[in-house]
Backbone as CSV, one residue per row, in Angstrom:
resi,resn,N_x,N_y,N_z,CA_x,CA_y,CA_z,C_x,C_y,C_z
1,MET,92.787,41.783,35.435,93.356,40.679,34.672,93.289,40.962,33.175
2,ILE,92.138,41.516,32.733,91.977,41.829,31.318,92.928,42.942,30.896
3,ILE,93.059,43.974,31.719,93.972,45.073,31.403,95.402,44.580,31.303
4,LEU,95.818,43.748,32.258,97.167,43.182,32.229,97.371,42.312,30.991
5,SER,96.332,41.594,30.585,96.418,40.748,29.399,96.620,41.592,28.147
6,TYR,95.909,42.728,28.063,96.092,43.627,26.916,97.500,44.215,26.898
7,ILE,97.990,44.628,28.062,99.345,45.198,28.138,100.378,44.163,27.717
8,PHE,100.223,42.943,28.219,101.133,41.849,27.857,101.112,41.615,26.347
9,TYR,99.908,41.661,25.749,99.790,41.439,24.310,100.502,42.528,23.518
10,PHE,100.239,43.790,23.838,100.830,44.883,23.071,102.355,44.866,23.133
11,ILE,102.904,44.581,24.303,104.357,44.543,24.442,104.944,43.347,23.697
12,ALA,104.410,42.160,23.958,104.967,40.933,23.379,104.797,40.880,21.872
13,SER,103.609,41.217,21.357,103.349,41.109,19.927,104.116,42.163,19.131
14,THR,104.241,43.365,19.685,105.002,44.406,18.988,106.471,44.036,18.910
15,PHE,107.029,43.571,20.008,108.430,43.166,20.015,108.663,42.009,19.054
16,SER,107.710,41.079,18.980,107.831,39.938,18.084,107.836,40.395,16.631
17,SER,106.931,41.317,16.269,106.853,41.818,14.893,108.146,42.504,14.475
18,LEU,108.680,43.357,15.345,109.898,44.090,15.019,111.119,43.179,14.988
19,GLN,111.160,42.193,15.892,112.319,41.295,15.940,112.428,40.466,14.667
20,ILE,111.306,39.946,14.192,111.310,39.143,12.966,111.654,40.010,11.770
21,ARG,111.092,41.222,11.718,111.396,42.151,10.619,112.884,42.499,10.610
22,TRP,113.444,42.772,11.798,114.870,43.117,11.898,115.751,41.954,11.465
23,LEU,115.400,40.749,11.892,116.212,39.583,11.548,116.137,39.294,10.052
24,THR,114.959,39.506,9.452,114.804,39.293,8.015,115.677,40.252,7.218
25,LYS,115.692,41.523,7.623,116.517,42.514,6.924,118.000,42.238,7.130
26,LYS,118.353,41.764,8.312,119.746,41.484,8.628,120.279,40.330,7.779
27,LYS,119.496,39.276,7.637,119.930,38.093,6.893,119.860,38.307,5.382
28,ASN,118.854,39.069,4.932,118.675,39.348,3.513,118.609,38.055,2.696
29,LEU,117.768,37.125,3.126,117.641,35.824,2.472,116.406,35.788,1.580
30,LYS,116.379,34.838,0.669,115.204,34.611,-0.150,114.126,33.924,0.697
31,SER,112.883,34.032,0.232,111.757,33.481,0.996,111.896,31.980,1.220
32,ASN,112.314,31.243,0.170,112.405,29.789,0.309,113.522,29.359,1.246
33,GLU,114.445,30.284,1.542,115.531,29.964,2.460,115.108,30.134,3.919
34,GLN,113.894,30.654,4.142,113.428,30.894,5.501,112.371,29.884,5.947
35,ILE,111.993,28.969,5.072,110.931,28.019,5.404,111.353,27.116,6.554
36,HIS,112.581,26.621,6.496,113.075,25.757,7.570,113.099,26.515,8.896
37,PHE,113.507,27.768,8.841,113.542,28.615,10.025,112.133,28.798,10.589
38,LEU,111.159,29.053,9.702,109.775,29.235,10.125,109.251,27.976,10.805
39,PHE,109.560,26.812,10.231,109.134,25.547,10.837,109.709,25.396,12.242
40,GLN,110.997,25.711,12.411,111.628,25.573,13.719,110.993,26.503,14.751
41,VAL,110.663,27.716,14.324,110.034,28.679,15.233,108.651,28.192,15.663
42,ILE,107.848,27.730,14.703,106.505,27.239,15.027,106.587,25.968,15.870
43,PHE,107.596,25.150,15.635,107.764,23.939,16.443,108.080,24.298,17.891
44,ILE,108.826,25.378,18.093,109.089,25.859,19.452,107.783,26.304,20.105
45,LEU,106.901,26.952,19.311,105.586,27.315,19.824,104.833,26.082,20.308
46,PHE,104.862,25.037,19.494,104.167,23.801,19.862,104.745,23.204,21.141
47,LEU,106.071,23.161,21.235,106.700,22.629,22.445,106.310,23.459,23.668
48,GLY,106.269,24.769,23.484,105.870,25.638,24.592,104.434,25.398,25.017
49,SER,103.557,25.097,24.037,102.145,24.874,24.361,101.949,23.629,25.220
50,LEU,102.912,22.721,25.197,102.796,21.503,26.000,102.869,21.799,27.499
51,THR,103.268,23.025,27.857,103.296,23.422,29.270,101.942,23.963,29.735
52,PHE,101.046,24.250,28.806,99.762,24.856,29.167,98.919,23.991,30.113
53,PRO,98.948,22.642,29.969,98.169,21.830,30.916,98.581,22.013,32.373
54,LEU,99.760,22.588,32.610,100.173,22.874,33.983,99.328,23.988,34.592
55,PHE,98.716,24.816,33.725,97.955,25.973,34.202,96.459,25.856,33.900
56,SER,96.117,25.061,32.886,94.715,24.881,32.510,94.503,23.414,32.159
57,ARG,93.500,22.796,32.737,93.291,21.352,32.587,93.154,20.939,31.126
58,PHE,93.852,19.859,30.766,93.769,19.316,29.414,92.641,18.275,29.361
59,TYR,91.736,18.431,28.413,90.679,17.441,28.224,90.178,17.517,26.780
60,LEU,89.624,16.424,26.292,89.046,16.349,24.952,87.554,16.101,25.088
61,THR,86.779,16.960,24.451,85.334,16.809,24.490,84.749,17.284,23.167
62,GLY,83.516,16.889,22.901,82.882,17.273,21.644,83.031,16.192,20.589
63,ASN,82.522,16.480,19.405,82.592,15.550,18.292,84.026,15.445,17.786
64,TYR,84.600,14.252,17.796,86.000,14.084,17.426,86.259,14.424,15.963
65,PHE,85.280,14.170,15.096,85.451,14.524,13.688,85.528,16.042,13.533
66,HIS,84.690,16.763,14.270,84.723,18.222,14.222,86.057,18.742,14.761
67,LEU,86.554,18.127,15.822,87.853,18.525,16.359,88.959,18.301,15.328
68,PHE,88.898,17.164,14.657,89.886,16.864,13.624,89.801,17.882,12.487
69,LEU,88.578,18.225,12.073,88.388,19.175,10.979,88.908,20.560,11.361
70,LEU,88.609,20.997,12.569,89.096,22.306,13.027,90.617,22.318,13.144
71,THR,91.184,21.203,13.599,92.643,21.093,13.693,93.271,21.137,12.306
72,LEU,92.657,20.469,11.349,93.140,20.462,9.974,93.088,21.873,9.376
73,ILE,91.984,22.572,9.602,91.843,23.949,9.106,92.918,24.849,9.722
74,SER,93.138,24.701,11.022,94.162,25.502,11.701,95.539,25.262,11.090
75,GLY,95.856,24.000,10.836,97.161,23.661,10.284,97.366,24.183,8.879
76,ILE,96.377,23.971,8.020,96.509,24.374,6.616,96.526,25.897,6.471
77,PHE,95.562,26.562,7.079,95.479,28.019,6.922,96.565,28.731,7.716
78,GLY,96.972,28.175,8.856,98.079,28.758,9.602,99.379,28.662,8.831
79,THR,99.606,27.516,8.176,100.803,27.339,7.362,100.811,28.307,6.191
80,GLY,99.675,28.429,5.499,99.586,29.360,4.380,99.808,30.796,4.810
81,CYS,99.239,31.167,5.946,99.406,32.526,6.478,100.872,32.830,6.762
82,ASN,101.559,31.911,7.415,102.965,32.125,7.763,103.865,32.173,6.528
83,LEU,103.614,31.307,5.557,104.432,31.282,4.343,104.279,32.573,3.544
84,LEU,103.047,33.036,3.386,102.820,34.283,2.656,103.436,35.464,3.392
85,SER,103.401,35.405,4.710,103.958,36.486,5.512,105.468,36.622,5.315
86,ILE,106.188,35.492,5.319,107.644,35.581,5.157,108.025,35.960,3.723
87,MET,107.150,35.680,2.759,107.416,36.092,1.383,107.337,37.606,1.233
88,ALA,106.483,38.230,2.050,106.226,39.658,1.888,107.027,40.547,2.833
89,GLN,107.366,40.043,4.033,107.898,40.923,5.062,109.246,41.544,4.705
90,LYS,110.025,40.896,3.840,111.309,41.442,3.421,111.135,42.679,2.550
91,HIS,110.006,42.786,1.868,109.806,43.831,0.868,108.876,44.950,1.335
92,LEU,108.285,44.819,2.519,107.380,45.831,3.034,107.880,46.344,4.377
93,ASP,107.705,47.650,4.612,108.034,48.203,5.916,107.157,47.555,6.986
94,ALA,107.689,47.487,8.204,106.928,46.874,9.296,105.625,47.620,9.554
95,SER,105.644,48.958,9.419,104.433,49.737,9.660,103.374,49.454,8.604
96,VAL,103.785,49.340,7.331,102.834,49.033,6.258,102.278,47.624,6.439
97,THR,103.159,46.670,6.734,102.730,45.289,6.949,101.723,45.207,8.085
98,SER,101.971,45.970,9.152,101.093,45.939,10.316,99.696,46.441,9.971
99,ILE,99.620,47.537,9.198,98.320,48.099,8.841,97.582,47.190,7.860
100,VAL,98.271,46.803,6.781,97.633,45.991,5.750,97.236,44.615,6.296
101,GLY,98.112,44.025,7.130,97.831,42.719,7.699,96.594,42.717,8.564
102,ASN,96.179,43.894,9.039,94.996,43.976,9.888,93.699,43.849,9.110
103,ILE,93.791,43.464,7.842,92.599,43.098,7.094,91.902,41.921,7.778
104,TYR,92.690,41.190,8.594,92.095,40.039,9.292,91.011,40.473,10.278
105,THR,91.073,41.706,10.763,90.135,42.141,11.796,88.680,42.105,11.332
106,PRO,88.313,42.834,10.261,86.905,42.775,9.846,86.478,41.386,9.379
107,ILE,87.397,40.637,8.754,87.042,39.296,8.295,86.807,38.373,9.485
108,THR,87.661,38.495,10.505,87.490,37.682,11.711,86.173,37.990,12.399
109,ILE,85.838,39.273,12.468,84.566,39.663,13.086,83.393,39.095,12.298
110,PHE,83.478,39.167,10.977,82.401,38.634,10.136,82.256,37.125,10.311
111,LEU,83.390,36.408,10.264,83.344,34.947,10.389,82.896,34.517,11.781
112,SER,83.361,35.240,12.795,82.969,34.865,14.153,81.488,35.142,14.397
113,SER,80.938,36.134,13.695,79.503,36.393,13.819,78.686,35.276,13.185
114,LEU,79.266,34.628,12.158,78.579,33.530,11.484,78.698,32.206,12.246
115,PHE,79.930,31.921,12.703,80.204,30.583,13.239,80.317,30.530,14.768
116,LEU,80.616,31.669,15.395,80.801,31.664,16.840,79.732,32.460,17.569
117,ARG,78.747,32.968,16.810,77.639,33.734,17.400,78.118,34.993,18.104
118,GLU,79.102,35.649,17.543,79.577,36.938,18.057,79.230,37.986,17.000
119,GLY,78.198,38.785,17.305,77.570,39.630,16.308,78.416,40.766,15.771
120,LEU,78.041,41.244,14.600,78.671,42.386,13.937,77.719,43.569,14.031
121,THR,78.112,44.616,14.749,77.255,45.780,14.938,77.421,46.765,13.788
122,ASN,76.520,47.749,13.743,76.591,48.772,12.702,77.881,49.583,12.802
123,LEU,78.304,49.873,14.035,79.539,50.635,14.219,80.742,49.842,13.722
124,GLN,80.713,48.528,13.901,81.815,47.704,13.411,81.876,47.704,11.887
125,VAL,80.724,47.810,11.240,80.699,47.912,9.778,81.373,49.215,9.338
126,ILE,81.051,50.315,10.011,81.676,51.603,9.694,83.175,51.538,9.963
127,GLY,83.549,50.916,11.085,84.962,50.762,11.412,85.697,49.952,10.365
128,THR,85.044,48.924,9.841,85.638,48.101,8.788,85.917,48.933,7.539
129,ILE,84.970,49.780,7.169,85.138,50.639,5.988,86.322,51.591,6.180
130,LEU,86.447,52.153,7.378,87.563,53.069,7.649,88.902,52.333,7.612
131,LEU,88.929,51.105,8.138,90.158,50.325,8.119,90.583,50.010,6.689
132,LEU,89.643,49.629,5.848,89.949,49.354,4.446,90.425,50.621,3.736
133,THR,89.860,51.766,4.118,90.304,53.047,3.557,91.759,53.316,3.935
134,ALA,92.115,53.028,5.185,93.492,53.224,5.643,94.457,52.335,4.861
135,ILE,94.019,51.108,4.555,94.856,50.184,3.795,95.149,50.747,2.408
136,ILE,94.129,51.318,1.759,94.325,51.914,0.440,95.271,53.104,0.521
137,ILE,95.149,53.902,1.565,95.985,55.098,1.714,97.460,54.735,1.825
138,VAL,97.785,53.768,2.655,99.199,53.433,2.872,99.767,52.555,1.762
139,SER,98.911,52.109,0.839,99.371,51.164,-0.185,99.811,51.825,-1.471
140,LYS,99.826,53.140,-1.553,100.138,53.822,-2.800,101.476,53.375,-3.376
141,LYS,102.472,53.210,-2.521,103.810,52.820,-2.961,103.816,51.459,-3.654
142,HIS,102.847,50.619,-3.332,102.844,49.242,-3.823,101.825,49.001,-4.939
143,ARG,101.306,50.057,-5.523,100.396,49.897,-6.643,101.178,49.749,-7.944
144,THR,100.773,48.808,-8.774,101.383,48.662,-10.096,100.555,49.384,-11.149
145,GLU,99.241,49.477,-10.901,98.350,50.278,-11.721,97.364,50.944,-10.773
146,ARG,96.349,51.573,-11.327,95.454,52.347,-10.483,94.759,51.504,-9.428
147,PHE,94.282,50.308,-9.822,93.538,49.480,-8.886,94.170,48.107,-8.696
148,THR,95.455,47.990,-8.977,96.168,46.729,-8.738,97.411,47.006,-7.913
149,PHE,97.962,45.946,-7.318,99.064,46.116,-6.395,100.153,45.092,-6.697
150,ASP,101.369,45.349,-6.179,102.427,44.376,-6.410,102.164,43.115,-5.587
151,LYS,102.862,42.027,-5.928,102.553,40.731,-5.334,102.833,40.688,-3.837
152,TYR,103.808,41.448,-3.353,104.137,41.407,-1.934,103.030,42.037,-1.095
153,PHE,102.429,43.093,-1.624,101.287,43.693,-0.949,100.122,42.714,-0.925
154,LEU,99.881,42.057,-2.061,98.788,41.092,-2.144,99.051,39.878,-1.250
155,PHE,100.320,39.472,-1.125,100.671,38.377,-0.217,100.272,38.723,1.211
156,THR,100.527,39.975,1.595,100.197,40.415,2.951,98.690,40.406,3.172
157,VAL,97.947,40.873,2.176,96.484,40.874,2.273,95.962,39.440,2.405
158,LEU,96.441,38.551,1.538,95.987,37.162,1.581,96.386,36.487,2.889
159,SER,97.574,36.832,3.386,98.015,36.293,4.670,97.040,36.690,5.783
160,GLY,96.566,37.941,5.738,95.597,38.397,6.722,94.273,37.655,6.621
161,VAL,93.849,37.336,5.389,92.611,36.590,5.186,92.733,35.182,5.771
162,LEU,93.870,34.531,5.484,94.087,33.185,6.013,94.193,33.206,7.531
163,LEU,94.796,34.274,8.067,94.920,34.406,9.520,93.548,34.475,10.174
164,SER,92.621,35.172,9.558,91.282,35.293,10.144,90.605,33.929,10.240
165,ILE,90.778,33.098,9.217,90.197,31.754,9.249,90.861,30.916,10.333
166,LEU,92.189,31.035,10.436,92.913,30.327,11.497,92.400,30.719,12.873
167,LEU,92.227,32.015,13.114,91.811,32.487,14.434,90.420,31.980,14.805
168,VAL,89.522,31.959,13.825,88.166,31.462,14.103,88.197,29.969,14.405
169,ALA,88.979,29.201,13.633,89.084,27.760,13.880,89.726,27.502,15.244
170,GLU,90.747,28.265,15.574,91.439,28.097,16.857,90.522,28.440,18.018
171,ARG,89.741,29.506,17.840,88.787,29.898,18.880,87.717,28.823,19.049
172,ALA,87.274,28.240,17.942,86.278,27.173,18.009,86.829,25.966,18.760
173,LEU,88.101,25.652,18.549,88.734,24.560,19.287,88.767,24.858,20.782
174,MET,89.118,26.093,21.126,89.194,26.478,22.529,87.820,26.389,23.198
175,LYS,86.772,26.805,22.482,85.429,26.769,23.049,84.914,25.339,23.171
176,THR,85.354,24.467,22.257,84.856,23.094,22.246,85.556,22.207,23.262
177,THR,86.870,22.275,23.287,87.627,21.309,24.095,88.599,21.954,25.071
178,GLY,88.413,23.233,25.363,89.221,23.883,26.382,90.468,24.562,25.836
179,PHE,91.058,25.390,26.669,92.202,26.206,26.278,93.411,25.360,25.914
180,SER,93.843,24.493,26.800,95.081,23.737,26.587,94.999,22.828,25.365
181,ALA,93.973,21.996,25.313,93.840,21.056,24.200,93.677,21.795,22.879
182,GLY,92.879,22.867,22.867,92.643,23.620,21.647,93.912,24.210,21.055
183,ILE,94.740,24.827,21.908,95.963,25.457,21.425,97.005,24.410,21.033
184,ILE,97.122,23.361,21.807,98.076,22.299,21.463,97.734,21.697,20.107
185,MET,96.450,21.459,19.856,96.030,20.887,18.579,96.282,21.854,17.425
186,SER,95.988,23.132,17.643,96.180,24.123,16.586,97.657,24.326,16.264
187,TRP,98.470,24.579,17.276,99.895,24.845,17.040,100.625,23.591,16.574
188,GLY,100.214,22.428,17.088,100.819,21.181,16.648,100.525,20.906,15.181
189,SER,99.300,21.212,14.746,98.924,21.011,13.353,99.718,21.935,12.435
190,GLN,99.921,23.172,12.846,100.701,24.108,12.037,102.155,23.652,11.911
191,ALA,102.725,23.176,13.009,104.101,22.665,12.965,104.197,21.454,12.044
192,PHE,103.188,20.588,12.086,103.182,19.389,11.248,103.173,19.747,9.758
193,PHE,102.279,20.642,9.362,102.176,21.005,7.944,103.393,21.793,7.467
194,LEU,103.960,22.615,8.327,105.192,23.308,7.939,106.334,22.314,7.783
195,GLY,106.329,21.266,8.609,107.332,20.217,8.463,107.215,19.520,7.113
196,LEU,105.978,19.311,6.656,105.761,18.720,5.338,106.283,19.640,4.234
197,VAL,106.083,20.944,4.406,106.578,21.905,3.414,108.104,21.876,3.362
198,VAL,108.742,21.765,4.528,110.204,21.678,4.585,110.694,20.446,3.827
199,LEU,110.030,19.313,4.047,110.410,18.081,3.347,110.227,18.215,1.836
200,PHE,109.136,18.868,1.434,108.839,19.007,0.012,109.813,19.962,-0.674
201,THR,110.120,21.085,-0.019,110.992,22.088,-0.626,112.469,21.821,-0.365
202,LYS,112.752,20.873,0.557,114.124,20.550,0.944,114.875,21.791,1.439
203,SER,114.148,22.629,2.167,114.744,23.832,2.742,115.763,23.464,3.810
204,LYS,116.883,24.150,3.831,117.977,23.845,4.749,118.034,24.847,5.904
205,LYS,118.706,24.429,6.958,118.910,25.301,8.116,119.970,26.341,7.786
206,ILE,119.635,27.609,7.986,120.567,28.703,7.715,120.822,29.540,8.970
207,TYR,119.800,29.719,9.770,119.920,30.527,10.978,120.684,29.763,12.067
208,THR,121.313,30.509,12.962,122.032,29.896,14.074,121.038,29.401,15.118
209,ASN,121.504,28.527,15.994,120.639,28.011,17.060,120.146,29.137,17.968
210,ALA,121.029,30.116,18.223,120.656,31.243,19.085,119.552,32.071,18.433
211,GLU,119.651,32.299,17.119,118.629,33.064,16.405,117.309,32.309,16.375
212,ILE,117.377,31.010,16.188,116.164,30.188,16.154,115.484,30.183,17.518
213,LEU,116.268,29.930,18.556,115.705,29.869,19.905,115.168,31.235,20.343
214,GLY,115.938,32.293,20.062,115.505,33.627,20.447,114.208,34.028,19.762
215,THR,114.138,33.780,18.456,112.919,34.110,17.711,111.756,33.251,18.174
216,GLY,112.021,31.963,18.447,110.975,31.072,18.908,110.387,31.523,20.238
217,ILE,111.246,31.947,21.154,110.780,32.409,22.470,109.953,33.681,22.333
218,VAL,110.454,34.629,21.519,109.723,35.888,21.313,108.377,35.622,20.648
219,ARG,108.378,34.749,19.640,107.130,34.407,18.949,106.173,33.689,19.889
220,PHE,106.698,32.832,20.753,105.871,32.119,21.721,105.197,33.096,22.676
221,LEU,105.945,34.083,23.141,105.368,35.080,24.051,104.269,35.880,23.363
222,GLY,104.521,36.263,22.086,103.512,37.011,21.348,102.257,36.193,21.111
223,ALA,102.434,34.940,20.681,101.285,34.076,20.407,100.536,33.725,21.685
224,THR,101.284,33.480,22.756,100.659,33.143,24.036,99.858,34.316,24.576
225,SER,100.384,35.527,24.400,99.662,36.712,24.870,98.320,36.840,24.157
226,TRP,98.286,36.465,22.875,97.027,36.526,22.121,96.014,35.509,22.635
227,VAL,96.412,34.253,22.740,95.449,33.215,23.124,94.971,33.411,24.559
228,ILE,95.851,33.909,25.427,95.422,34.197,26.800,94.380,35.311,26.801
229,LEU,94.623,36.329,25.973,93.687,37.450,25.902,92.321,36.996,25.401
230,VAL,92.307,36.182,24.350,91.039,35.660,23.824,90.338,34.818,24.884
231,TYR,91.108,34.010,25.610,90.544,33.137,26.641,89.968,33.951,27.798
232,VAL,90.678,34.987,28.226,90.241,35.791,29.368,89.032,36.642,29.013
233,VAL,89.084,37.315,27.854,87.975,38.185,27.438,86.773,37.359,26.989
234,GLY,87.051,36.260,26.276,85.976,35.370,25.846,85.171,35.862,24.661
235,ASN,85.730,36.808,23.893,85.014,37.326,22.731,86.037,37.643,21.648
236,LEU,86.086,36.807,20.599,87.097,36.968,19.554,86.925,38.265,18.781
237,SER,85.685,38.665,18.510,85.440,39.901,17.772,85.983,41.109,18.521
238,LEU,85.698,41.175,19.806,86.153,42.297,20.621,87.671,42.351,20.698
239,VAL,88.290,41.211,20.957,89.749,41.154,21.050,90.398,41.511,19.718
240,SER,89.857,40.997,18.622,90.421,41.276,17.304,90.411,42.761,16.988
241,SER,89.326,43.435,17.356,89.220,44.859,17.048,90.150,45.697,17.909
242,ILE,90.189,45.431,19.200,90.994,46.250,20.104,92.490,46.031,19.893
243,THR,92.896,44.783,19.681,94.329,44.500,19.574,94.960,45.047,18.302
244,THR,94.146,45.428,17.317,94.727,46.003,16.104,95.265,47.409,16.349
245,PHE,95.070,47.943,17.545,95.743,49.186,17.900,97.254,48.993,17.920
246,LYS,97.676,47.757,17.854,99.111,47.482,17.777,99.743,48.173,16.576
247,VAL,98.952,48.461,15.552,99.480,49.091,14.353,100.165,50.420,14.679
248,ILE,99.607,51.162,15.621,100.204,52.442,15.992,101.512,52.232,16.749
249,VAL,101.515,51.247,17.632,102.727,50.951,18.393,103.836,50.495,17.458
250,VAL,103.506,49.611,16.504,104.495,49.128,15.544,104.995,50.271,14.675
251,PHE,104.098,51.128,14.242,104.462,52.260,13.403,105.492,53.148,14.090
252,ILE,105.244,53.465,15.344,106.143,54.345,16.091,107.484,53.671,16.364
253,THR,107.437,52.435,16.838,108.681,51.746,17.172,109.509,51.418,15.930
254,ALA,108.846,51.123,14.803,109.585,50.849,13.566,110.299,52.094,13.078
255,ALA,109.652,53.244,13.228,110.281,54.498,12.820,111.481,54.823,13.701
256,ILE,111.385,54.475,14.990,112.461,54.798,15.929,113.617,53.816,15.821
257,PHE,113.319,52.521,15.856,114.372,51.515,15.973,114.823,50.919,14.639
258,LEU,113.929,50.902,13.630,114.302,50.336,12.331,114.510,51.414,11.272
259,ASN,114.328,52.673,11.665,114.543,53.808,10.764,113.680,53.715,9.506
260,GLU,112.473,53.182,9.638,111.563,53.055,8.507,110.657,54.283,8.484
261,ARG,111.157,55.379,7.862,110.463,56.664,7.909,110.083,57.166,6.525
262,GLU,110.122,56.294,5.539,109.766,56.688,4.185,108.269,56.968,4.088
263,ASP,107.916,58.037,3.343,106.513,58.385,3.097,105.759,58.565,4.414
264,MET,106.374,59.281,5.353,105.810,59.428,6.692,104.438,60.099,6.729
265,PRO,104.215,61.221,5.990,102.889,61.861,6.065,101.757,60.919,5.678
266,ARG,101.972,60.116,4.615,100.929,59.180,4.183,100.699,58.105,5.238
267,LYS,101.778,57.602,5.844,101.642,56.575,6.867,100.909,57.122,8.094
268,ILE,101.248,58.346,8.467,100.595,58.959,9.626,99.101,59.140,9.362
269,PHE,98.771,59.654,8.176,97.370,59.860,7.831,96.618,58.534,7.793
270,GLY,97.235,57.517,7.180,96.614,56.196,7.128,96.428,55.607,8.511
271,SER,97.401,55.817,9.400,97.304,55.302,10.762,96.176,55.965,11.536
272,ILE,96.006,57.267,11.319,94.930,57.991,12.001,93.565,57.449,11.559
273,ILE,93.414,57.241,10.248,92.155,56.686,9.736,91.917,55.294,10.320
274,ALA,93.010,54.503,10.390,92.886,53.148,10.943,92.438,53.187,12.394
275,VAL,93.007,54.108,13.162,92.635,54.214,14.578,91.172,54.621,14.725
276,LEU,90.732,55.571,13.892,89.323,55.977,13.948,88.415,54.782,13.666
277,GLY,88.821,53.967,12.685,88.036,52.785,12.383,88.030,51.786,13.528
278,LEU,89.213,51.588,14.127,89.329,50.621,15.208,88.579,51.056,16.460
279,LEU,88.473,52.372,16.671,87.722,52.878,17.816,86.247,52.505,17.726
280,LEU,85.764,52.337,16.513,84.369,51.966,16.323,84.133,50.463,16.408
281,MET,85.221,49.703,16.331,85.087,48.231,16.310,85.230,47.668,17.708
282,LYS,84.283,47.962,18.547,84.360,47.548,19.946,83.043,46.913,20.375
């Protein structure tokens, strides 16, 4: 079951990453023109999560204030993560985004060791250092000075940081009140806050219904594969470290299908360092 869950995750999440990247390049829109689209996609995720009680019992348990706080954190940080991601993805190759975005892995492990009692081993510390080294290697193109980077690179890094907080809050919800209720509360909160952003920015619908539905379904499969994997394995630190091997899959498929082959030797070297780091984060 665990092996099948990992296979499902790698296939679904990789396809989701490439599909969104391809659609972004195809449309060539500004970031603020995609907010409405992002809200619609996340809302489809929420609607899809309403089917989860058919497979896992829905119940509410624990301190209701804590549940509300975790739901609020999921909504705010999930919204920030998604907004920063769409601001950056148009300007970064999918392979670079995949590697840099994996900054969430060591942060998630650290936070889960603090709040979820999932420890950080010495090997994971070494793996974290190697992963950060890989990020520096592949980021040369996006440096504005020796130790500074352009805003799109920084957006991706910050998006990864916010994602780590979202994942820990979402995992805490799942552990407190079960799989179905936890995910419905988390995804519903993200859809709600993105809806507020749409109202505030007055973002309009630009994508076709087919593009919205197709992206929503692909994103739902990718997100569902993640939460199922976390639920089945039962250890957020372990899942976070192993699933970042997706960076290699994205790198290869982006080079083949999106023709993103610029600065290949540096990307290959950075990917190898990242894999060595990820091998230690188990």
